[in-house]
Backbone as CSV, one residue per row, in Angstrom:
resi,resn,N_x,N_y,N_z,CA_x,CA_y,CA_z,C_x,C_y,C_z
1,UNK,114.553,151.841,111.033,114.987,151.371,112.360,113.825,150.729,113.107
2,UNK,112.641,151.392,113.043,111.464,150.836,113.742,111.104,149.474,113.191
3,UNK,111.271,149.326,111.866,110.955,148.051,111.233,111.908,146.959,111.704
4,UNK,113.201,147.314,111.851,114.185,146.347,112.306,113.904,145.917,113.735
5,UNK,113.573,146.904,114.608,113.281,146.601,116.021,112.044,145.704,116.117
6,UNK,111.036,146.019,115.320,109.810,145.216,115.331,110.087,143.779,114.881
7,UNK,110.937,143.665,113.877,111.284,142.335,113.380,112.029,141.530,114.432
8,UNK,112.974,142.229,115.143,113.743,141.552,116.189,112.833,141.111,117.331
9,UNK,111.939,142.019,117.713,111.002,141.679,118.802,110.112,140.491,118.409
10,UNK,109.617,140.540,117.172,108.760,139.445,116.699,109.525,138.129,116.663
11,UNK,110.786,138.211,116.228,111.604,136.998,116.172,111.864,136.424,117.566
12,UNK,112.134,137.374,118.495,112.355,136.921,119.896,111.107,136.273,120.474
13,UNK,109.963,136.894,120.202,108.707,136.306,120.696,108.451,134.935,120.067
14,UNK,108.775,134.862,118.759,108.594,133.587,118.079,109.491,132.502,118.662
15,UNK,110.721,132.873,118.948,111.634,131.908,119.551,111.170,131.509,120.944
16,UNK,110.652,132.513,121.702,110.180,132.225,123.072,108.984,131.272,123.047
17,UNK,108.035,131.598,122.127,106.860,130.728,122.013,107.246,129.329,121.522
18,UNK,108.237,129.267,120.608,108.698,127.977,120.117,109.326,127.157,121.239
19,UNK,110.126,127.847,122.079,110.756,127.154,123.207,109.704,126.681,124.205
20,UNK,108.721,127.545,124.466,107.656,127.173,125.399,106.827,126.000,124.844
21,UNK,106.597,126.066,123.509,105.841,124.984,122.889,106.595,123.665,122.960
22,UNK,107.889,123.723,122.687,108.698,122.498,122.778,108.722,121.961,124.208
23,UNK,108.809,122.895,125.173,108.802,122.484,126.585,107.474,121.829,126.953
24,UNK,106.383,122.461,126.444,105.056,121.919,126.720,104.879,120.546,126.077
25,UNK,105.361,120.431,124.819,105.257,119.145,124.131,106.076,118.068,124.835
26,UNK,107.231,118.450,125.375,108.063,117.497,126.111,107.350,117.024,127.380
27,UNK,106.671,117.979,128.056,105.933,117.618,129.269,104.765,116.700,128.935
28,UNK,104.085,117.005,127.812,102.965,116.156,127.393,103.450,114.749,127.073
29,UNK,104.591,114.667,126.354,105.162,113.365,126.006,105.567,112.602,127.261
30,UNK,106.171,113.326,128.233,106.571,112.685,129.488,105.353,112.209,130.261
31,UNK,104.290,113.038,130.276,103.066,112.655,130.975,102.425,111.444,130.314
32,UNK,102.420,111.426,128.961,101.840,110.299,128.227,102.608,109.016,128.518
33,UNK,103.951,109.126,128.590,104.772,107.951,128.901,104.483,107.452,130.313
34,UNK,104.323,108.422,131.264,104.015,108.045,132.647,102.654,107.368,132.740
35,UNK,101.668,107.922,131.985,100.328,107.325,131.981,100.373,105.911,131.418
36,UNK,101.127,105.733,130.326,101.252,104.409,129.718,101.912,103.423,130.674
37,UNK,102.955,103.896,131.389,103.636,103.037,132.354,102.695,102.637,133.485
38,UNK,101.952,103.626,134.016,101.005,103.343,135.089,99.896,102.418,134.609
39,UNK,99.479,102.612,133.343,98.439,101.754,132.790,98.922,100.309,132.692
40,UNK,100.179,100.135,132.294,100.753,98.795,132.209,100.875,98.174,133.596
41,UNK,101.284,98.987,134.586,101.378,98.498,135.961,100.000,98.090,136.482
42,UNK,98.980,98.924,136.158,97.616,98.627,136.599,97.110,97.340,135.963
43,UNK,97.418,97.149,134.669,97.001,95.926,133.969,97.681,94.698,134.585
44,UNK,98.980,94.837,134.881,99.708,93.720,135.488,99.160,93.414,136.878
45,UNK,98.844,94.469,137.640,98.292,94.270,138.986,96.914,93.625,138.915
46,UNK,96.141,94.022,137.897,94.815,93.425,137.721,94.934,91.946,137.393
47,UNK,95.925,91.595,136.556,96.142,90.182,136.232,96.505,89.388,137.483
48,UNK,97.393,89.970,138.331,97.790,89.272,139.569,96.592,89.103,140.497
49,UNK,95.756,90.156,140.582,94.575,90.084,141.447,93.607,89.017,140.942
50,UNK,93.416,88.961,139.626,92.525,87.947,139.048,93.065,86.542,139.271
51,UNK,94.388,86.393,139.120,95.000,85.074,139.342,94.803,84.636,140.785
52,UNK,94.967,85.575,141.719,94.760,85.255,143.133,93.308,84.900,143.403
53,UNK,92.399,85.623,142.750,90.971,85.359,142.932,90.615,83.960,142.438
54,UNK,91.213,83.552,141.318,90.960,82.212,140.780,91.522,81.121,141.699
55,UNK,92.549,81.478,142.497,93.084,80.509,143.453,92.196,80.396,144.685
56,UNK,91.494,81.475,145.015,90.671,81.509,146.224,89.258,80.974,145.995
57,UNK,88.758,81.110,144.754,87.368,80.759,144.472,87.285,79.883,143.223
58,UNK,86.219,79.110,143.091,86.031,78.317,141.865,85.911,79.220,140.644
59,UNK,86.352,78.716,139.485,86.335,79.512,138.259,84.929,79.996,137.923
60,UNK,83.922,79.129,138.117,82.548,79.505,137.805,82.097,80.691,138.647
61,UNK,82.504,80.713,139.908,82.123,81.795,140.812,82.861,83.086,140.451
62,UNK,84.135,82.980,140.101,84.919,84.158,139.719,84.318,84.824,138.490
63,UNK,83.903,84.028,137.516,83.302,84.583,136.295,82.029,85.352,136.616
64,UNK,81.257,84.856,137.563,80.052,85.571,137.970,80.401,86.898,138.640
65,UNK,81.416,86.887,139.490,81.836,88.113,140.169,82.363,89.139,139.176
66,UNK,83.156,88.697,138.203,83.767,89.613,137.240,82.757,90.163,136.238
67,UNK,81.628,89.493,136.082,80.584,89.988,135.192,79.548,90.805,135.957
68,UNK,79.909,91.201,137.180,79.062,92.044,138.037,77.770,91.363,138.452
69,UNK,77.737,90.054,138.369,76.562,89.323,138.839,76.720,88.999,140.321
70,UNK,75.618,89.032,141.036,75.669,88.654,142.432,75.798,87.148,142.561
71,UNK,76.610,86.705,143.507,76.798,85.275,143.732,75.967,84.879,144.940
72,UNK,74.856,84.258,144.685,73.960,83.852,145.761,74.279,82.430,146.209
73,UNK,73.974,82.148,147.464,74.146,80.790,147.979,73.247,79.841,147.182
74,UNK,73.747,78.638,146.937,73.024,77.687,146.094,72.941,76.330,146.773
75,UNK,71.796,75.692,146.619,71.585,74.359,147.188,71.942,73.293,146.148
76,UNK,72.698,72.293,146.572,73.083,71.181,145.697,72.489,69.894,146.266
77,UNK,71.783,69.177,145.428,71.078,67.970,145.887,72.029,66.837,146.252
78,UNK,73.140,66.713,145.510,74.024,65.573,145.747,75.475,65.944,145.454
79,UNK,76.287,65.901,146.489,77.722,66.169,146.376,78.457,65.154,147.252
80,UNK,79.752,65.071,147.079,80.568,64.231,147.962,81.664,65.100,148.575
81,UNK,81.807,64.991,149.891,82.776,65.796,150.631,83.887,64.895,151.164
82,UNK,85.105,65.390,151.049,86.309,64.687,151.515,86.941,65.472,152.664
83,UNK,87.289,64.763,153.720,88.100,65.331,154.799,89.262,64.372,155.072
84,UNK,90.411,64.932,155.360,91.535,64.106,155.809,92.355,64.877,156.813
85,UNK,93.061,64.141,157.650,94.040,64.766,158.534,95.162,63.771,158.798
86,UNK,96.150,64.242,159.513,97.329,63.420,159.801,97.201,62.829,161.195
87,UNK,97.233,61.524,161.283,97.155,60.850,162.582,98.430,61.165,163.381
88,UNK,98.260,61.431,164.660,99.364,61.761,165.580,100.082,63.061,165.176
89,UNK,99.318,63.969,164.590,99.917,65.241,164.169,100.432,66.035,165.376
90,UNK,99.703,65.985,166.480,100.132,66.699,167.689,101.467,66.170,168.185
91,UNK,101.623,64.846,168.134,102.894,64.239,168.560,104.035,64.648,167.626
92,UNK,103.759,64.654,166.322,104.784,65.077,165.364,105.154,66.545,165.596
93,UNK,104.157,67.366,165.879,104.406,68.791,166.126,105.272,69.007,167.354
94,UNK,105.068,68.185,168.381,105.845,68.337,169.616,107.321,68.013,169.414
95,UNK,107.620,67.263,168.359,109.009,66.887,168.075,109.600,67.705,166.929
96,UNK,108.891,68.758,166.548,109.320,69.556,165.401,109.271,71.041,165.745
97,UNK,110.022,71.830,165.003,109.952,73.281,165.144,108.794,73.785,164.276
98,UNK,108.282,74.981,164.551,107.209,75.529,163.711,107.590,75.585,162.229
99,UNK,108.824,75.958,161.937,109.266,76.043,160.547,109.275,74.661,159.889
100,UNK,109.644,73.641,160.644,109.647,72.279,160.100,108.228,71.802,159.799
101,UNK,107.271,72.156,160.670,105.875,71.783,160.441,105.332,72.485,159.202
102,UNK,105.622,73.780,159.087,105.161,74.533,157.905,105.755,73.943,156.634
103,UNK,107.025,73.620,156.668,107.697,73.039,155.497,107.098,71.680,155.142
104,UNK,106.830,70.851,156.141,106.258,69.535,155.895,104.867,69.639,155.276
105,UNK,104.001,70.482,155.870,102.644,70.631,155.353,102.642,71.243,153.956
106,UNK,103.544,72.184,153.729,103.623,72.804,152.404,104.006,71.774,151.339
107,UNK,104.970,70.925,151.671,105.390,69.895,150.731,104.277,68.871,150.503
108,UNK,103.619,68.459,151.589,102.554,67.464,151.483,101.376,68.008,150.673
109,UNK,100.896,69.199,151.024,99.709,69.733,150.376,99.983,70.271,148.980
110,UNK,101.222,70.608,148.679,101.576,70.943,147.301,101.423,69.707,146.425
111,UNK,101.825,68.547,146.970,101.630,67.286,146.259,100.155,66.961,146.088
112,UNK,99.360,67.212,147.131,97.915,67.009,147.035,97.318,67.905,145.948
113,UNK,97.709,69.187,145.979,97.149,70.163,145.034,97.438,69.765,143.591
114,UNK,98.630,69.248,143.345,98.976,68.821,141.991,98.080,67.668,141.536
115,UNK,97.784,66.767,142.433,97.030,65.569,142.073,95.533,65.831,141.916
116,UNK,94.979,66.759,142.660,93.538,67.003,142.529,93.202,67.670,141.198
117,UNK,94.217,68.219,140.513,93.978,68.818,139.206,93.520,67.771,138.185
118,UNK,93.770,66.510,138.463,93.408,65.436,137.526,91.963,64.962,137.719
119,UNK,91.252,65.523,138.684,89.898,65.059,138.999,88.927,66.238,139.004
120,UNK,87.656,65.919,138.847,86.622,66.958,138.865,86.212,67.233,140.309
121,UNK,87.089,67.911,141.003,86.876,68.238,142.411,87.327,69.679,142.644
122,UNK,86.965,70.212,143.804,87.384,71.555,144.185,87.926,71.531,145.612
123,UNK,89.147,72.017,145.787,89.704,72.094,147.136,89.054,73.264,147.867
124,UNK,88.373,72.960,148.951,87.654,73.994,149.692,88.593,74.761,150.609
125,UNK,89.369,74.033,151.419,90.265,74.720,152.341,91.232,73.738,153.004
126,UNK,92.259,74.299,153.616,93.153,73.553,154.502,93.233,74.325,155.806
127,UNK,93.084,73.617,156.900,93.211,74.226,158.230,94.147,73.356,159.041
128,UNK,95.367,73.839,159.257,96.340,73.026,159.966,96.638,71.778,159.150
129,UNK,96.425,70.622,159.766,96.670,69.368,159.040,95.409,68.831,158.374
130,UNK,94.302,69.580,158.447,93.048,69.131,157.837,92.954,69.629,156.394
131,UNK,92.463,68.750,155.522,92.359,69.048,154.087,90.938,68.707,153.652
132,UNK,90.250,69.678,153.017,88.845,69.489,152.640,88.679,69.686,151.140
133,UNK,87.975,68.745,150.511,87.724,68.780,149.067,86.254,68.448,148.821
134,UNK,85.682,69.011,147.751,84.294,68.723,147.387,84.203,68.368,145.911
135,UNK,83.255,67.509,145.579,82.984,67.161,144.183,81.478,67.235,143.952
136,UNK,81.100,67.752,142.769,79.686,67.969,142.485,79.260,69.380,142.801
137,UNK,80.211,70.215,143.199,79.960,71.607,143.543,81.240,72.409,143.285
138,UNK,81.185,73.585,142.692,80.012,74.237,142.104,79.588,73.650,140.759
139,UNK,80.482,72.841,140.143,80.111,72.181,138.888,79.364,70.901,139.220
140,UNK,78.142,70.808,138.728,77.306,69.637,139.014,77.712,68.473,138.110
141,UNK,78.085,67.366,138.718,78.416,66.152,137.969,77.723,64.965,138.632
142,UNK,77.476,63.931,137.854,76.749,62.767,138.372,77.655,61.800,139.133
143,UNK,78.905,61.684,138.693,79.789,60.675,139.301,80.730,61.281,140.333
144,UNK,80.218,62.200,141.145,81.056,62.868,142.145,81.617,61.879,143.166
145,UNK,80.861,60.855,143.509,81.360,59.867,144.479,82.541,59.092,143.904
146,UNK,82.447,58.712,142.628,83.561,57.995,141.990,84.794,58.891,141.884
147,UNK,84.586,60.144,141.489,85.702,61.085,141.387,86.424,61.209,142.733
148,UNK,85.638,61.321,143.792,86.235,61.507,145.109,86.906,60.236,145.616
149,UNK,86.329,59.093,145.315,86.937,57.828,145.736,88.280,57.626,145.039
150,UNK,88.331,57.920,143.746,89.585,57.775,143.015,90.634,58.760,143.527
151,UNK,90.204,59.992,143.804,91.135,60.976,144.374,91.652,60.502,145.727
152,UNK,90.776,59.978,146.558,91.174,59.523,147.895,92.229,58.432,147.810
153,UNK,92.046,57.489,146.910,93.038,56.423,146.725,94.367,56.997,146.238
154,UNK,94.284,57.977,145.352,95.501,58.610,144.831,96.262,59.323,145.948
155,UNK,95.552,60.091,146.776,96.212,60.818,147.867,96.739,59.872,148.938
156,UNK,96.035,58.761,149.137,96.500,57.777,150.110,97.809,57.148,149.650
157,UNK,97.890,56.843,148.350,99.134,56.284,147.806,100.272,57.296,147.915
158,UNK,99.957,58.562,147.625,100.987,59.602,147.712,101.486,59.748,149.150
159,UNK,100.572,59.733,150.107,100.962,59.896,151.509,101.773,58.700,152.007
160,UNK,101.499,57.515,151.458,102.265,56.328,151.849,103.738,56.464,151.481
161,UNK,103.998,57.176,150.385,105.371,57.346,149.908,106.021,58.625,150.441
162,UNK,105.249,59.431,151.119,105.755,60.718,151.599,106.740,60.527,152.747
163,UNK,107.847,61.249,152.698,108.867,61.172,153.737,108.935,62.496,154.507
164,UNK,108.885,62.390,155.820,109.049,63.577,156.660,110.544,63.837,156.786
165,UNK,111.033,64.851,156.110,112.478,65.052,155.967,113.192,65.227,157.300
166,UNK,112.568,65.911,158.258,113.246,66.159,159.537,113.004,65.041,160.554
167,UNK,112.117,64.093,160.204,111.880,62.914,161.052,111.905,61.673,160.161
168,UNK,113.077,61.271,159.701,113.182,60.183,158.714,112.599,58.854,159.183
169,UNK,112.517,58.623,160.479,111.987,57.358,160.966,110.495,57.389,161.227
170,UNK,109.851,58.547,161.015,108.430,58.704,161.318,107.585,58.493,160.064
171,UNK,106.586,57.617,160.161,105.694,57.364,159.022,104.520,58.337,159.066
172,UNK,104.204,58.922,157.930,103.048,59.821,157.863,101.789,58.986,157.648
173,UNK,100.841,59.106,158.558,99.611,58.315,158.514,98.433,59.223,158.188
174,UNK,97.864,59.035,157.015,96.723,59.845,156.590,95.421,59.106,156.894
175,UNK,94.434,59.857,157.337,93.112,59.294,157.632,92.082,60.083,156.827
176,UNK,91.238,59.360,156.071,90.311,60.008,155.139,88.874,59.617,155.453
177,UNK,87.964,60.577,155.316,86.536,60.320,155.489,85.742,60.933,154.348
178,UNK,84.730,60.185,153.839,83.882,60.663,152.748,82.413,60.525,153.123
179,UNK,81.623,61.477,152.663,80.172,61.362,152.804,79.521,62.091,151.638
180,UNK,78.390,61.573,151.187,77.645,62.167,150.075,76.260,62.592,150.538
181,UNK,75.794,63.690,149.998,74.478,64.208,150.357,74.298,65.618,149.830
182,UNK,73.276,66.286,150.312,72.994,67.649,149.864,73.809,68.650,150.672
183,UNK,73.997,69.831,150.084,74.757,70.880,150.768,74.405,72.229,150.173
184,UNK,74.679,73.262,150.923,74.517,74.645,150.456,75.900,75.258,150.341
185,UNK,76.158,75.928,149.230,77.475,76.537,149.002,77.312,77.997,148.609
186,UNK,78.264,78.814,149.027,78.220,80.228,148.678,79.494,80.930,149.090
187,UNK,79.624,82.177,148.639,80.797,82.991,148.944,80.550,83.759,150.237
188,UNK,81.500,83.654,151.157,81.404,84.332,152.448,82.569,85.309,152.583
189,UNK,82.281,86.554,152.929,83.331,87.551,153.136,83.485,88.483,151.948
190,UNK,84.012,89.695,152.224,84.230,90.690,151.183,85.714,90.923,150.919
191,UNK,86.478,91.244,151.964,87.903,91.513,151.785,88.672,90.240,151.436
192,UNK,88.309,89.142,152.089,88.930,87.840,151.811,87.821,86.824,151.551
193,UNK,87.194,86.880,150.370,86.062,85.980,150.099,86.486,84.524,150.073
194,UNK,85.612,83.675,150.600,85.879,82.236,150.605,84.627,81.507,150.148
195,UNK,84.851,80.432,149.417,83.744,79.587,148.964,83.540,78.507,150.012
196,UNK,82.412,78.559,150.694,82.168,77.668,151.832,80.978,76.759,151.587
197,UNK,81.010,75.601,152.229,79.910,74.643,152.159,79.313,74.470,153.544
198,UNK,77.985,74.301,153.575,77.280,74.186,154.839,76.273,73.045,154.778
199,UNK,75.976,72.481,155.939,74.952,71.452,156.024,75.437,70.198,156.726
200,UNK,74.511,69.292,156.970,74.827,68.037,157.664,75.814,67.172,156.877
201,UNK,75.800,67.307,155.547,76.727,66.514,154.743,78.173,66.842,155.095
202,UNK,78.445,68.118,155.293,79.800,68.547,155.678,80.151,67.988,157.048
203,UNK,79.223,68.108,157.991,79.477,67.618,159.348,79.681,66.097,159.361
204,UNK,78.870,65.387,158.590,78.984,63.926,158.562,80.308,63.496,157.940
205,UNK,80.721,64.174,156.867,82.011,63.852,156.241,83.152,64.056,157.229
206,UNK,83.059,65.114,158.023,84.082,65.367,159.037,84.106,64.254,160.081
207,UNK,82.920,63.768,160.460,82.850,62.673,161.444,83.360,61.365,160.854
208,UNK,83.132,61.153,159.561,83.676,59.960,158.908,85.197,59.949,159.024
209,UNK,85.787,61.105,158.863,87.249,61.204,158.979,87.692,60.980,160.424
210,UNK,87.091,61.673,161.365,87.546,61.597,162.753,87.319,60.225,163.375
211,UNK,86.340,59.461,162.861,86.081,58.112,163.370,86.728,57.026,162.501
212,UNK,87.528,57.445,161.552,88.172,56.490,160.661,89.465,55.925,161.239
213,UNK,90.148,55.165,160.427,91.404,54.544,160.835,92.540,55.031,159.936
214,UNK,93.742,54.984,160.475,94.909,55.452,159.732,95.100,54.637,158.453
215,UNK,95.457,55.347,157.374,95.764,54.743,156.069,94.548,54.048,155.457
216,UNK,93.359,54.493,155.856,92.127,53.937,155.301,91.162,55.062,154.938
217,UNK,90.195,54.718,154.073,89.168,55.667,153.644,87.845,55.226,154.244
218,UNK,87.326,56.006,155.164,86.089,55.677,155.864,84.933,56.364,155.138
219,UNK,83.995,55.599,154.587,82.886,56.178,153.836,81.560,55.899,154.531
220,UNK,80.603,56.768,154.286,79.269,56.607,154.869,78.435,55.646,154.020
221,UNK,77.321,55.141,154.554,76.435,54.272,153.765,75.943,54.949,152.478
222,UNK,75.728,56.262,152.533,75.258,56.984,151.342,76.301,56.932,150.239
223,UNK,77.551,57.182,150.587,78.623,57.121,149.595,78.804,55.691,149.091
224,UNK,78.675,54.726,150.000,78.803,53.315,149.600,77.774,52.955,148.538
225,UNK,76.532,53.410,148.704,75.483,53.109,147.732,75.810,53.704,146.363
226,UNK,76.377,54.913,146.352,76.738,55.550,145.080,77.892,54.832,144.393
227,UNK,78.738,54.185,145.195,79.913,53.499,144.634,79.614,52.052,144.222
228,UNK,78.438,51.549,144.591,78.100,50.170,144.240,78.086,49.958,142.726
229,UNK,77.759,51.010,141.984,77.692,50.895,140.521,79.067,50.906,139.881
230,UNK,80.105,51.041,140.702,81.481,51.067,140.189,82.247,49.890,140.800
231,UNK,82.273,48.754,140.136,82.853,47.523,140.709,84.363,47.579,140.914
232,UNK,85.022,48.607,140.425,86.479,48.676,140.591,86.890,48.974,142.029
233,UNK,85.928,49.388,142.849,86.250,49.703,144.234,85.941,48.518,145.150
234,UNK,86.876,48.244,146.036,86.676,47.191,147.040,86.247,47.848,148.349
235,UNK,85.031,47.517,148.792,84.473,48.142,149.995,84.279,47.078,151.070
236,UNK,84.876,47.312,152.221,84.802,46.364,153.337,83.988,46.994,154.465
237,UNK,82.950,46.306,154.970,82.128,46.877,156.050,82.889,46.960,157.368
238,UNK,82.536,47.968,158.168,83.090,48.105,159.520,82.021,47.743,160.536
239,UNK,82.455,47.625,161.784,81.491,47.348,162.838,80.569,48.559,163.013
240,UNK,79.370,48.313,163.482,78.433,49.407,163.693,78.952,50.319,164.805
241,UNK,78.739,51.635,164.602,79.153,52.593,165.615,78.190,53.770,165.622
242,UNK,78.098,54.419,166.756,77.236,55.590,166.887,78.088,56.829,166.643
243,UNK,77.656,57.639,165.684,78.383,58.864,165.356,77.445,60.051,165.502
244,UNK,77.780,60.963,166.383,76.976,62.159,166.590,77.388,63.199,165.568
245,UNK,76.433,63.634,164.740,76.740,64.560,163.648,76.604,66.003,164.093
246,UNK,75.523,66.352,164.778,75.292,67.743,165.159,75.562,67.962,166.633
């Protein structure tokens, strides 16, 4: 009888331990599946974060950040800066709703963004109706002035054909300014890092735009000299004017 009771007790304990083991194994399997799911979510989130980072910063700068290298400000001896804005933008805004303005700018600058992919340039930023592009930075190239001149002509042609959907009778007038010279570039900010350019070249390019004429590309003497070696461009002199840079 004692042997039978001992056998029954041992069998019950064995069944209990087997059930506990199966329960434990099920929990481990569930935990492993949860870890794998979270790992996949983390990988997908990392990909989205990297994609966003590549949209915010030049590829060369992103690679430095991802390799744990510090990104220091760098001086560039020769670059070309592009600025453009929409003539009479304030008047157009007064006749439009905020949503219509956002829709118009989104459509216009989406077209710009598609076209700059064909050139060795980097879009620095857009502020309202202002659009800024640089060539020769962060990737150093010799023909940055030619690249920017060709891009400017391309964007001017695109803007000529652009239709303001909510103002069908209104012509969109783009004004472009270019200047070439030295500049300092670097990443500014931690939570929302931005690749920024600094120096008189940036200020002069902005003045070239603001003192320019609608549907024309206003270039500085420095940019003109760089473009002289490219006979495909037709350059017409303007009257002398005083432009305050700083």
